[in-house]
ROZAMI-698925 format. One record per residue: residue number from 1; x, y, z of N, C-alpha, C in turn. Coordinates in steps of 0.05 Angstrom, whole numbers, plus 5000, padded with zeros to 4 digits. Layout:
BEGIN
> resi n.u n.v n.w ca.u ca.v ca.w c.u c.v c.w
> NUM X Y Z X Y Z X Y Z
...
***
This chain:
BEGIN
> resi n.u n.v n.w ca.u ca.v ca.w c.u c.v c.w
> 1 6646 7242 7436 6671 7257 7439 6689 7253 7415
> 2 6702 7274 7407 6719 7272 7383 6745 7259 7391
> 3 6753 7239 7375 6778 7224 7380 6802 7242 7375
> 4 6825 7233 7387 6851 7248 7383 6859 7248 7353
> 5 6855 7224 7340 6863 7222 7311 6846 7241 7294
> 6 6821 7245 7302 6804 7263 7287 6814 7292 7290
> 7 6823 7300 7314 6833 7327 7318 6858 7331 7302
> 8 6876 7312 7300 6900 7315 7285 6894 7319 7255
> 9 6875 7303 7246 6867 7306 7217 6856 7333 7212
> 10 6840 7343 7232 6827 7369 7228 6847 7392 7227
> 11 6869 7390 7242 6888 7411 7243 6912 7407 7225
> 12 6911 7387 7208 6934 7380 7191 6941 7403 7172
> 13 6920 7416 7161 6925 7438 7142 6938 7462 7156
> 14 6932 7465 7181 6944 7488 7196 6973 7482 7203
> 15 6978 7457 7211 7005 7449 7220 7024 7446 7197
> 16 7014 7439 7174 7032 7435 7151 7022 7450 7127
> 17 7020 7477 7129 7009 7493 7106 7026 7491 7081
> 18 7052 7490 7084 7070 7490 7060 7066 7464 7045
> 19 7065 7441 7060 7062 7415 7048 7035 7414 7033
> 20 7014 7424 7046 6987 7424 7034 6987 7441 7008
> 21 7000 7464 7010 7001 7482 6987 7015 7468 6963
> 22 7037 7454 6969 7052 7440 6948 7035 7418 6936
> 23 7020 7403 6953 7002 7382 6944 6982 7393 6924
> 24 6970 7415 6932 6949 7427 6915 6961 7436 6888
> 25 6985 7447 6890 6999 7457 6866 7004 7434 6846
> 26 7016 7413 6857 7022 7390 6840 6997 7376 6830
> 27 6976 7376 6846 6950 7365 6837 6939 7381 6814
> 28 6942 7407 6816 6932 7425 6794 6948 7420 6769
> 29 6974 7416 6771 6991 7411 6747 6983 7384 6735
> 30 6978 7364 6752 6970 7337 6743 6944 7339 6728
> 31 6924 7354 6739 6898 7357 6725 6901 7371 6698
> 32 6919 7391 6697 6924 7405 6671 6935 7385 6651
> 33 6955 7369 6659 6967 7350 6641 6946 7330 6632
> 34 6930 7321 6650 6909 7301 6644 6889 7313 6624
> 35 6883 7339 6628 6864 7352 6609 6876 7354 6581
> 36 6902 7361 6579 6915 7362 6553 6913 7336 6538
> 37 6919 7314 6552 6918 7287 6540 6890 7280 6531
> 38 6870 7285 6548 6843 7278 6541 6833 7295 6517
> 39 6840 7320 6517 6832 7338 6495 6843 7328 6468
> 40 6867 7316 6469 6880 7307 6444 6864 7285 6431
> 41 6849 7269 6447 6834 7247 6436 6804 7252 6434
> 42 6796 7276 6441 6767 7283 6441 6759 7290 6412
> 43 6736 7279 6404 6725 7286 6378 6713 7314 6379
> 44 6720 7330 6359 6710 7357 6358 6696 7362 6331
> 45 6676 7378 6331 6663 7385 6306 6678 7408 6293
> 46 6671 7414 6268 6686 7435 6253 6685 7462 6267
> 47 6662 7469 6278 6659 7494 6292 6679 7497 6315
> 48 6681 7475 6331 6699 7476 6354 6728 7478 6345
> 49 6735 7463 6324 6762 7464 6314 6769 7492 6303
> 50 6751 7503 6287 6756 7529 6275 6758 7551 6297
> 51 6740 7550 6316 6740 7570 6337 6766 7568 6354
> 52 6773 7544 6363 6797 7541 6379 6822 7549 6365
> 53 6825 7539 6340 6850 7545 6325 6852 7574 6317
> 54 6829 7587 6312 6830 7615 6304 6839 7632 6327
> 55 6830 7626 6351 6839 7642 6374 6868 7637 6380
> 56 6877 7612 6376 6906 7606 6380 6923 7622 6360
> 57 6914 7624 6335 6929 7639 6315 6932 7668 6323
> 58 6910 7680 6333 6911 7709 6341 6930 7712 6365
> 59 6929 7693 6384 6947 7695 6407 6976 7693 6398
> 60 6982 7674 6381 7009 7671 6371 7018 7696 6356
> 61 7001 7706 6339 7008 7731 6324 7014 7754 6343
> 62 6998 7757 6364 7001 7779 6383 7028 7776 6397
> 63 7037 7752 6403 7062 7748 6417 7085 7755 6398
> 64 7083 7747 6373 7104 7755 6353 7105 7785 6350
> 65 7083 7798 6347 7082 7827 6343 7094 7841 6367
> 66 7086 7834 6391 7097 7846 6415 7127 7842 6417
> 67 7136 7818 6411 7165 7813 6412 7181 7828 6392
> 68 7171 7829 6367 7185 7843 6346 7187 7873 6352
> 69 7165 7884 6361 7164 7913 6366 7183 7921 6389
> 70 7185 7905 6410 7202 7912 6432 7231 7906 6428
> 71 7237 7884 6413 7264 7876 6411 7279 7888 6387
> 72 7264 7898 6368 7277 7909 6344 7295 7933 6350
> 73 7291 7945 6373 7305 7970 6380 7328 7966 6400
> 74 7333 7941 6409 7351 7937 6431 7380 7939 6424
> 75 7388 7935 6399 7416 7934 6392 7429 7907 6396
> 76 7455 7905 6391 7469 7879 6394 7467 7867 6422
> 77 7459 7842 6423 7456 7828 6449 7466 7800 6447
> 78 7473 7789 6470 7482 7761 6473 7462 7747 6491
> 79 7453 7724 6483 7434 7708 6500 7450 7690 6519
> 80 7441 7689 6544 7452 7671 6564 7430 7651 6572
> 81 7436 7625 6566 7417 7604 6574 7427 7590 6599
> 82 7409 7579 6615 7417 7564 6638 7394 7557 6656
> 83 7399 7542 6677 7378 7531 6694 7365 7552 6711
> 84 7338 7549 6714 7323 7565 6733 7328 7557 6762
> 85 7340 7534 6766 7342 7522 6793 7369 7529 6807
> 86 7387 7541 6792 7413 7548 6803 7411 7569 6825
> 87 7423 7563 6848 7422 7582 6871 7444 7602 6870
> 88 7440 7624 6885 7460 7646 6884 7487 7637 6894
> 89 7489 7618 6912 7515 7609 6922 7529 7589 6904
> 90 7516 7581 6882 7528 7563 6863 7549 7578 6846
> 91 7571 7565 6840 7593 7578 6825 7584 7587 6798
> 92 7565 7572 6785 7557 7579 6758 7539 7604 6758
> 93 7525 7609 6780 7510 7634 6783 7529 7658 6782
> 94 7550 7656 6797 7569 7678 6799 7585 7681 6772
> 95 7590 7659 6759 7604 7661 6733 7586 7674 6712
> 96 7560 7667 6712 7541 7679 6693 7538 7709 6699
> 97 7538 7716 6724 7536 7744 6732 7560 7760 6722
> 98 7583 7749 6724 7608 7763 6715 7609 7764 6685
> 99 7601 7742 6671 7600 7742 6642 7582 7765 6632
> 100 7559 7768 6644 7540 7789 6636 7553 7816 6639
> 101 7566 7821 6661 7579 7847 6666 7601 7852 6645
> 102 7617 7831 6639 7638 7835 6619 7626 7840 6591
> 103 7604 7827 6585 7591 7832 6559 7582 7861 6557
> 104 7571 7871 6579 7562 7899 6578 7586 7918 6574
> 105 7608 7912 6588 7632 7929 6585 7643 7927 6556
> 106 7637 7905 6542 7646 7902 6514 7626 7914 6495
> 107 7604 7925 6506 7584 7939 6489 7559 7924 6482
> 108 7555 7900 6493 7532 7884 6487 7510 7887 6508
> 109 7485 7883 6500 7464 7878 6519 7462 7849 6525
> 110 7446 7841 6545 7443 7813 6553 7414 7805 6552
> 111 7408 7782 6539 7382 7771 6538 7382 7745 6553
> 112 7362 7741 6571 7358 7715 6585 7329 7707 6582
> 113 7323 7684 6594 7296 7675 6595 7279 7688 6616
> 114 7291 7707 6630 7276 7724 6648 7269 7713 6675
> 115 7276 7688 6680 7268 7675 6705 7289 7676 6727
> 116 7288 7658 6747 7308 7657 6768 7333 7642 6759
> 117 7351 7636 6778 7374 7619 6773 7394 7633 6755
> 118 7404 7619 6735 7424 7630 6717 7413 7654 6702
> 119 7387 7653 6695 7375 7676 6682 7376 7701 6699
> 120 7370 7698 6724 7372 7721 6743 7401 7731 6744
> 121 7420 7712 6745 7448 7720 6746 7456 7737 6722
> 122 7447 7728 6698 7453 7743 6674 7442 7771 6674
> 123 7416 7773 6681 7404 7799 6683 7416 7817 6705
> 124 7423 7804 6726 7435 7819 6749 7462 7831 6741
> 125 7479 7814 6728 7505 7824 6720 7503 7847 6700
> 126 7483 7845 6682 7479 7866 6662 7469 7892 6676
> 127 7451 7889 6694 7439 7912 6709 7461 7926 6725
> 128 7477 7910 6739 7497 7921 6757 7519 7936 6741
> 129 7523 7927 6716 7543 7941 6698 7530 7963 6682
> 130 7504 7969 6688 7489 7991 6675 7486 7986 6645
> 131 7481 7960 6638 7476 7954 6610 7447 7946 6605
> 132 7441 7939 6581 7414 7932 6574 7408 7903 6583
> 133 7387 7900 6598 7380 7875 6611 7352 7866 6601
> 134 7351 7846 6584 7326 7837 6571 7317 7811 6582
> 135 7291 7807 6587 7280 7782 6597 7257 7772 6580
> 136 7260 7748 6569 7239 7736 6553 7227 7714 6570
> 137 7207 7722 6586 7196 7704 6606 7176 7685 6593
> 138 7174 7661 6605 7154 7641 6596 7135 7635 6619
> 139 7110 7635 6614 7090 7629 6635 7088 7600 6639
> 140 7095 7591 6664 7095 7562 6671 7080 7558 6697
> 141 7070 7534 6702 7055 7529 6727 7074 7527 6751
> 142 7100 7525 6747 7119 7524 6769 7146 7535 6759
> 143 7163 7541 6778 7190 7551 6774 7193 7579 6763
> 144 7178 7586 6743 7185 7611 6728 7169 7635 6736
> 145 7183 7654 6749 7172 7681 6753 7195 7700 6745
> 146 7188 7722 6733 7209 7740 6724 7225 7751 6747
> 147 7252 7754 6742 7269 7765 6763 7268 7796 6763
> 148 7279 7808 6784 7277 7836 6788 7298 7853 6774
> 149 7316 7840 6759 7338 7854 6747 7334 7860 6717
> 150 7310 7856 6707 7304 7861 6679 7295 7890 6677
> 151 7304 7904 6655 7294 7931 6650 7264 7929 6646
> 152 7249 7947 6658 7220 7946 6658 7209 7947 6629
> 153 7222 7961 6612 7212 7963 6584 7222 7941 6566
> 154 7237 7922 6578 7249 7900 6562 7241 7873 6573
> 155 7219 7872 6588 7208 7847 6597 7184 7839 6580
> 156 7186 7815 6568 7165 7805 6551 7157 7777 6561
> 157 7131 7772 6564 7122 7746 6573 7109 7731 6550
> 158 7114 7705 6549 7104 7688 6528 7088 7664 6539
> 159 7068 7655 6524 7055 7630 6530 7067 7607 6514
> 160 7078 7614 6490 7088 7594 6472 7119 7593 6471
> 161 7130 7569 6477 7159 7566 6476 7170 7572 6448
> 162 7156 7564 6427 7168 7567 6401 7170 7597 6393
> 163 7151 7613 6401 7152 7642 6396 7176 7654 6411
> 164 7179 7646 6436 7202 7656 6452 7228 7648 6440
> 165 7231 7624 6429 7256 7615 6417 7262 7631 6392
> 166 7242 7638 6377 7246 7655 6353 7258 7682 6362
> 167 7249 7693 6384 7260 7719 6394 7289 7716 6402
> 168 7295 7694 6416 7323 7689 6423 7341 7689 6399
> 169 7333 7674 6379 7350 7670 6356 7352 7695 6338
> 170 7329 7708 6335 7328 7731 6317 7343 7755 6327
> 171 7344 7759 6353 7355 7784 6364 7381 7779 6380
> 172 7394 7757 6377 7419 7751 6391 7442 7750 6371
> 173 7465 7761 6379 7489 7759 6362 7508 7739 6373
> 174 7499 7723 6392 7516 7702 6403 7500 7688 6425
> 175 7509 7664 6432 7494 7647 6452 7514 7636 6472
> 176 7507 7638 6498 7524 7627 6519 7507 7607 6534
> 177 7517 7582 6535 7503 7561 6549 7515 7555 6576
> 178 7501 7562 6597 7509 7554 6624 7496 7527 6631
> 179 7505 7513 6652 7492 7488 6660 7462 7491 6664
> 180 7447 7473 6653 7418 7474 6655 7406 7447 6648
> 181 7380 7447 6647 7365 7422 6642 7353 7421 6614
> 182 7329 7409 6611 7317 7405 6585 7313 7431 6570
> 183 7304 7452 6585 7298 7478 6572 7323 7490 6560
> 184 7345 7488 6575 7371 7499 6566 7381 7483 6541
> 185 7378 7457 6542 7386 7440 6520 7369 7446 6495
> 186 7344 7450 6499 7325 7456 6477 7334 7482 6463
> 187 7340 7503 6479 7349 7528 6468 7375 7526 6453
> 188 7394 7512 6466 7421 7509 6453 7419 7493 6427
> 189 7405 7471 6427 7403 7455 6403 7387 7469 6381
> 190 7369 7486 6389 7355 7503 6368 7376 7520 6354
> 191 7393 7533 6369 7414 7550 6357 7433 7534 6340
> 192 7442 7511 6351 7461 7494 6337 7449 7483 6311
> 193 7424 7475 6312 7411 7465 6287 7408 7486 6266
> 194 7400 7510 6274 7397 7532 6254 7423 7540 6242
> 195 7445 7539 6258 7471 7546 6246 7481 7523 6229
> 196 7477 7498 6238 7486 7475 6222 7472 7474 6195
> 197 7446 7481 6194 7431 7480 6169 7432 7506 6154
> 198 7448 7525 6164 7452 7551 6151 7426 7567 6148
> 199 7409 7564 6168 7385 7581 6168 7390 7608 6181
> 200 7411 7609 6198 7420 7634 6209 7451 7635 6206
> 201 7462 7659 6211 7491 7661 6209 7506 7645 6230
> 202 7532 7642 6226 7548 7625 6244 7556 7642 6269
> 203 7536 7649 6285 7541 7665 6309 7556 7647 6329
> 204 7572 7660 6346 7587 7644 6366 7569 7631 6387
> 205 7575 7606 6393 7562 7592 6415 7583 7582 6434
> 206 7581 7590 6459 7601 7584 6480 7587 7569 6503
> 207 7596 7545 6509 7586 7530 6532 7605 7533 6555
> 208 7595 7541 6578 7612 7547 6601 7610 7525 6622
> 209 7633 7513 6628 7634 7492 6648 7643 7466 6635
> 210 7669 7461 6632 7679 7437 6618 7669 7412 6632
> 211 7669 7412 6659 7660 7388 6674 7631 7381 6667
> 212 7616 7402 6662 7587 7397 6656 7582 7389 6627
> 213 7596 7401 6608 7589 7398 6580 7606 7377 6566
> 214 7629 7370 6576 7646 7351 6561 7633 7324 6558
> 215 7617 7315 6577 7603 7289 6574 7585 7289 6551
> 216 7570 7311 6547 7552 7314 6524 7568 7314 6498
> 217 7590 7330 6498 7607 7331 6474 7618 7304 6466
> 218 7628 7289 6487 7639 7262 6482 7618 7243 6470
> 219 7594 7244 6481 7572 7227 6471 7565 7235 6442
> 220 7564 7260 6436 7558 7269 6409 7580 7259 6390
> 221 7605 7261 6398 7627 7254 6381 7629 7223 6377
> 222 7628 7209 6400 7632 7180 6398 7608 7165 6388
> 223 7584 7173 6394 7560 7159 6386 7547 7171 6362
> 224 7540 7196 6364 7524 7209 6343 7541 7213 6318
> 225 7567 7220 6321 7584 7223 6297 7599 7198 6290
> 226 7616 7187 6307 7633 7165 6300 7618 7139 6295
> 227 7599 7132 6312 7585 7107 6310 7563 7108 6290
> 228 7547 7129 6290 7523 7130 6273 7525 7149 6249
> 229 7544 7167 6249 7548 7185 6227 7525 7205 6223
> 230 7512 7213 6244 7488 7230 6242 7495 7260 6242
> 231 7520 7267 6248 7529 7294 6245 7557 7293 6231
> 232 7566 7316 6222 7593 7317 6210 7614 7326 6230
> 233 7639 7319 6225 7660 7327 6244 7662 7357 6246
> 234 7657 7371 6224 7658 7400 6224 7637 7413 6241
> 235 7616 7399 6248 7595 7410 6265 7605 7416 6293
> 236 7627 7403 6301 7637 7408 6327 7652 7434 6329
> 237 7657 7447 6306 7669 7473 6306 7649 7495 6312
> 238 7623 7488 6312 7602 7509 6316 7603 7520 6344
> 239 7612 7504 6364 7611 7512 6392 7639 7509 6405
> 240 7642 7524 6427 7667 7523 6443 7659 7516 6472
> 241 7677 7502 6486 7673 7497 6514 7695 7510 6530
> 242 7688 7526 6550 7708 7541 6566 7699 7540 6595
> 243 7716 7552 6612 7710 7551 6641 7707 7579 6654
> 244 7718 7599 6642 7719 7625 6655 7703 7647 6640
> 245 7695 7667 6655 7681 7690 6642 7698 7704 6621
> 246 7724 7706 6627 7742 7720 6609 7745 7705 6583
> 247 7748 7679 6584 7750 7662 6559 7724 7665 6543
> 248 7701 7665 6557 7675 7666 6543 7672 7692 6527
> 249 7678 7714 6539 7674 7740 6526 7695 7744 6505
> 250 7720 7734 6509 7741 7736 6489 7733 7722 6463
> 251 7721 7699 6465 7712 7684 6441 7692 7701 6425
> 252 7674 7714 6438 7654 7730 6425 7667 7755 6413
> 253 7684 7769 6428 7697 7793 6418 7716 7786 6394
> 254 7731 7764 6396 7749 7756 6374 7733 7749 6349
> 255 7710 7737 6353 7693 7730 6330 7686 7755 6314
> 256 7676 7775 6328 7668 7799 6314 7691 7817 6305
> 257 7714 7814 6318 7738 7829 6309 7746 7820 6281
> 258 7741 7795 6275 7748 7785 6248 7733 7799 6226
> 259 7709 7808 6233 7692 7822 6213 7694 7852 6217
> 260 7712 7861 6235 7715 7889 6241 7688 7901 6249
> 261 7673 7886 6265 7648 7895 6275 7649 7899 6305
> 262 7634 7918 6316 7632 7922 6344 7605 7932 6351
> 263 7595 7927 6376 7569 7937 6384 7568 7967 6381
> 264 7544 7978 6376 7541 8006 6371 7527 8022 6393
> 265 7527 8010 6417 7517 8026 6439 7533 8020 6464
***
């Protein structure tokens, strides 16, 4: 006779399908990470190296070509960075949504990372205001699926983060940083570094949410600048910290008013 414990074990997958699905998902991610680490130490012959790297080059080239062809025609746009984990009832979701709508009314299109959270809010605000809504999606094992508010002809998916970041920088006339995690910080510091080193123009960078960003600014000023001297005091003029959608868009509009420039669509 089958014991009671045996029956429970047998029906566990039925009783807890969501938990089992998550376990399998995380196990798959772990195996992928393990494979990447093992591959880095594996001895390869010249044929394997040449074959693998050659295919990677073609894939990278194809992503650049696809991005350049689609984005070259979009006109002036502002990029909105932020967390994929932000829920619709979060105040920053609603702020990002309003910022996007105000940008459209000022004549700009909106570029986001194409995923959920803040990215969805940005695309949603642009779509609701009948503006251009661009999504640069990244293929990830979790979190990232493109949102439904992106214009169908302006959704581009990438395997490589660095190709995606080139598209953000090349086709944006300004950058807005909403609260986010490592990915958001990566994108923001990419823009900050390129402006600091004069590799791109001094496009406006606005960080939204003083409570969120002031801690980072204080650390940069007190430790990175004052204590270690690793940046210049003038580098803090590259970005602004504000709290409202109106302040955010005003900074961008005022910046371009100085040059007597305005969006052309």
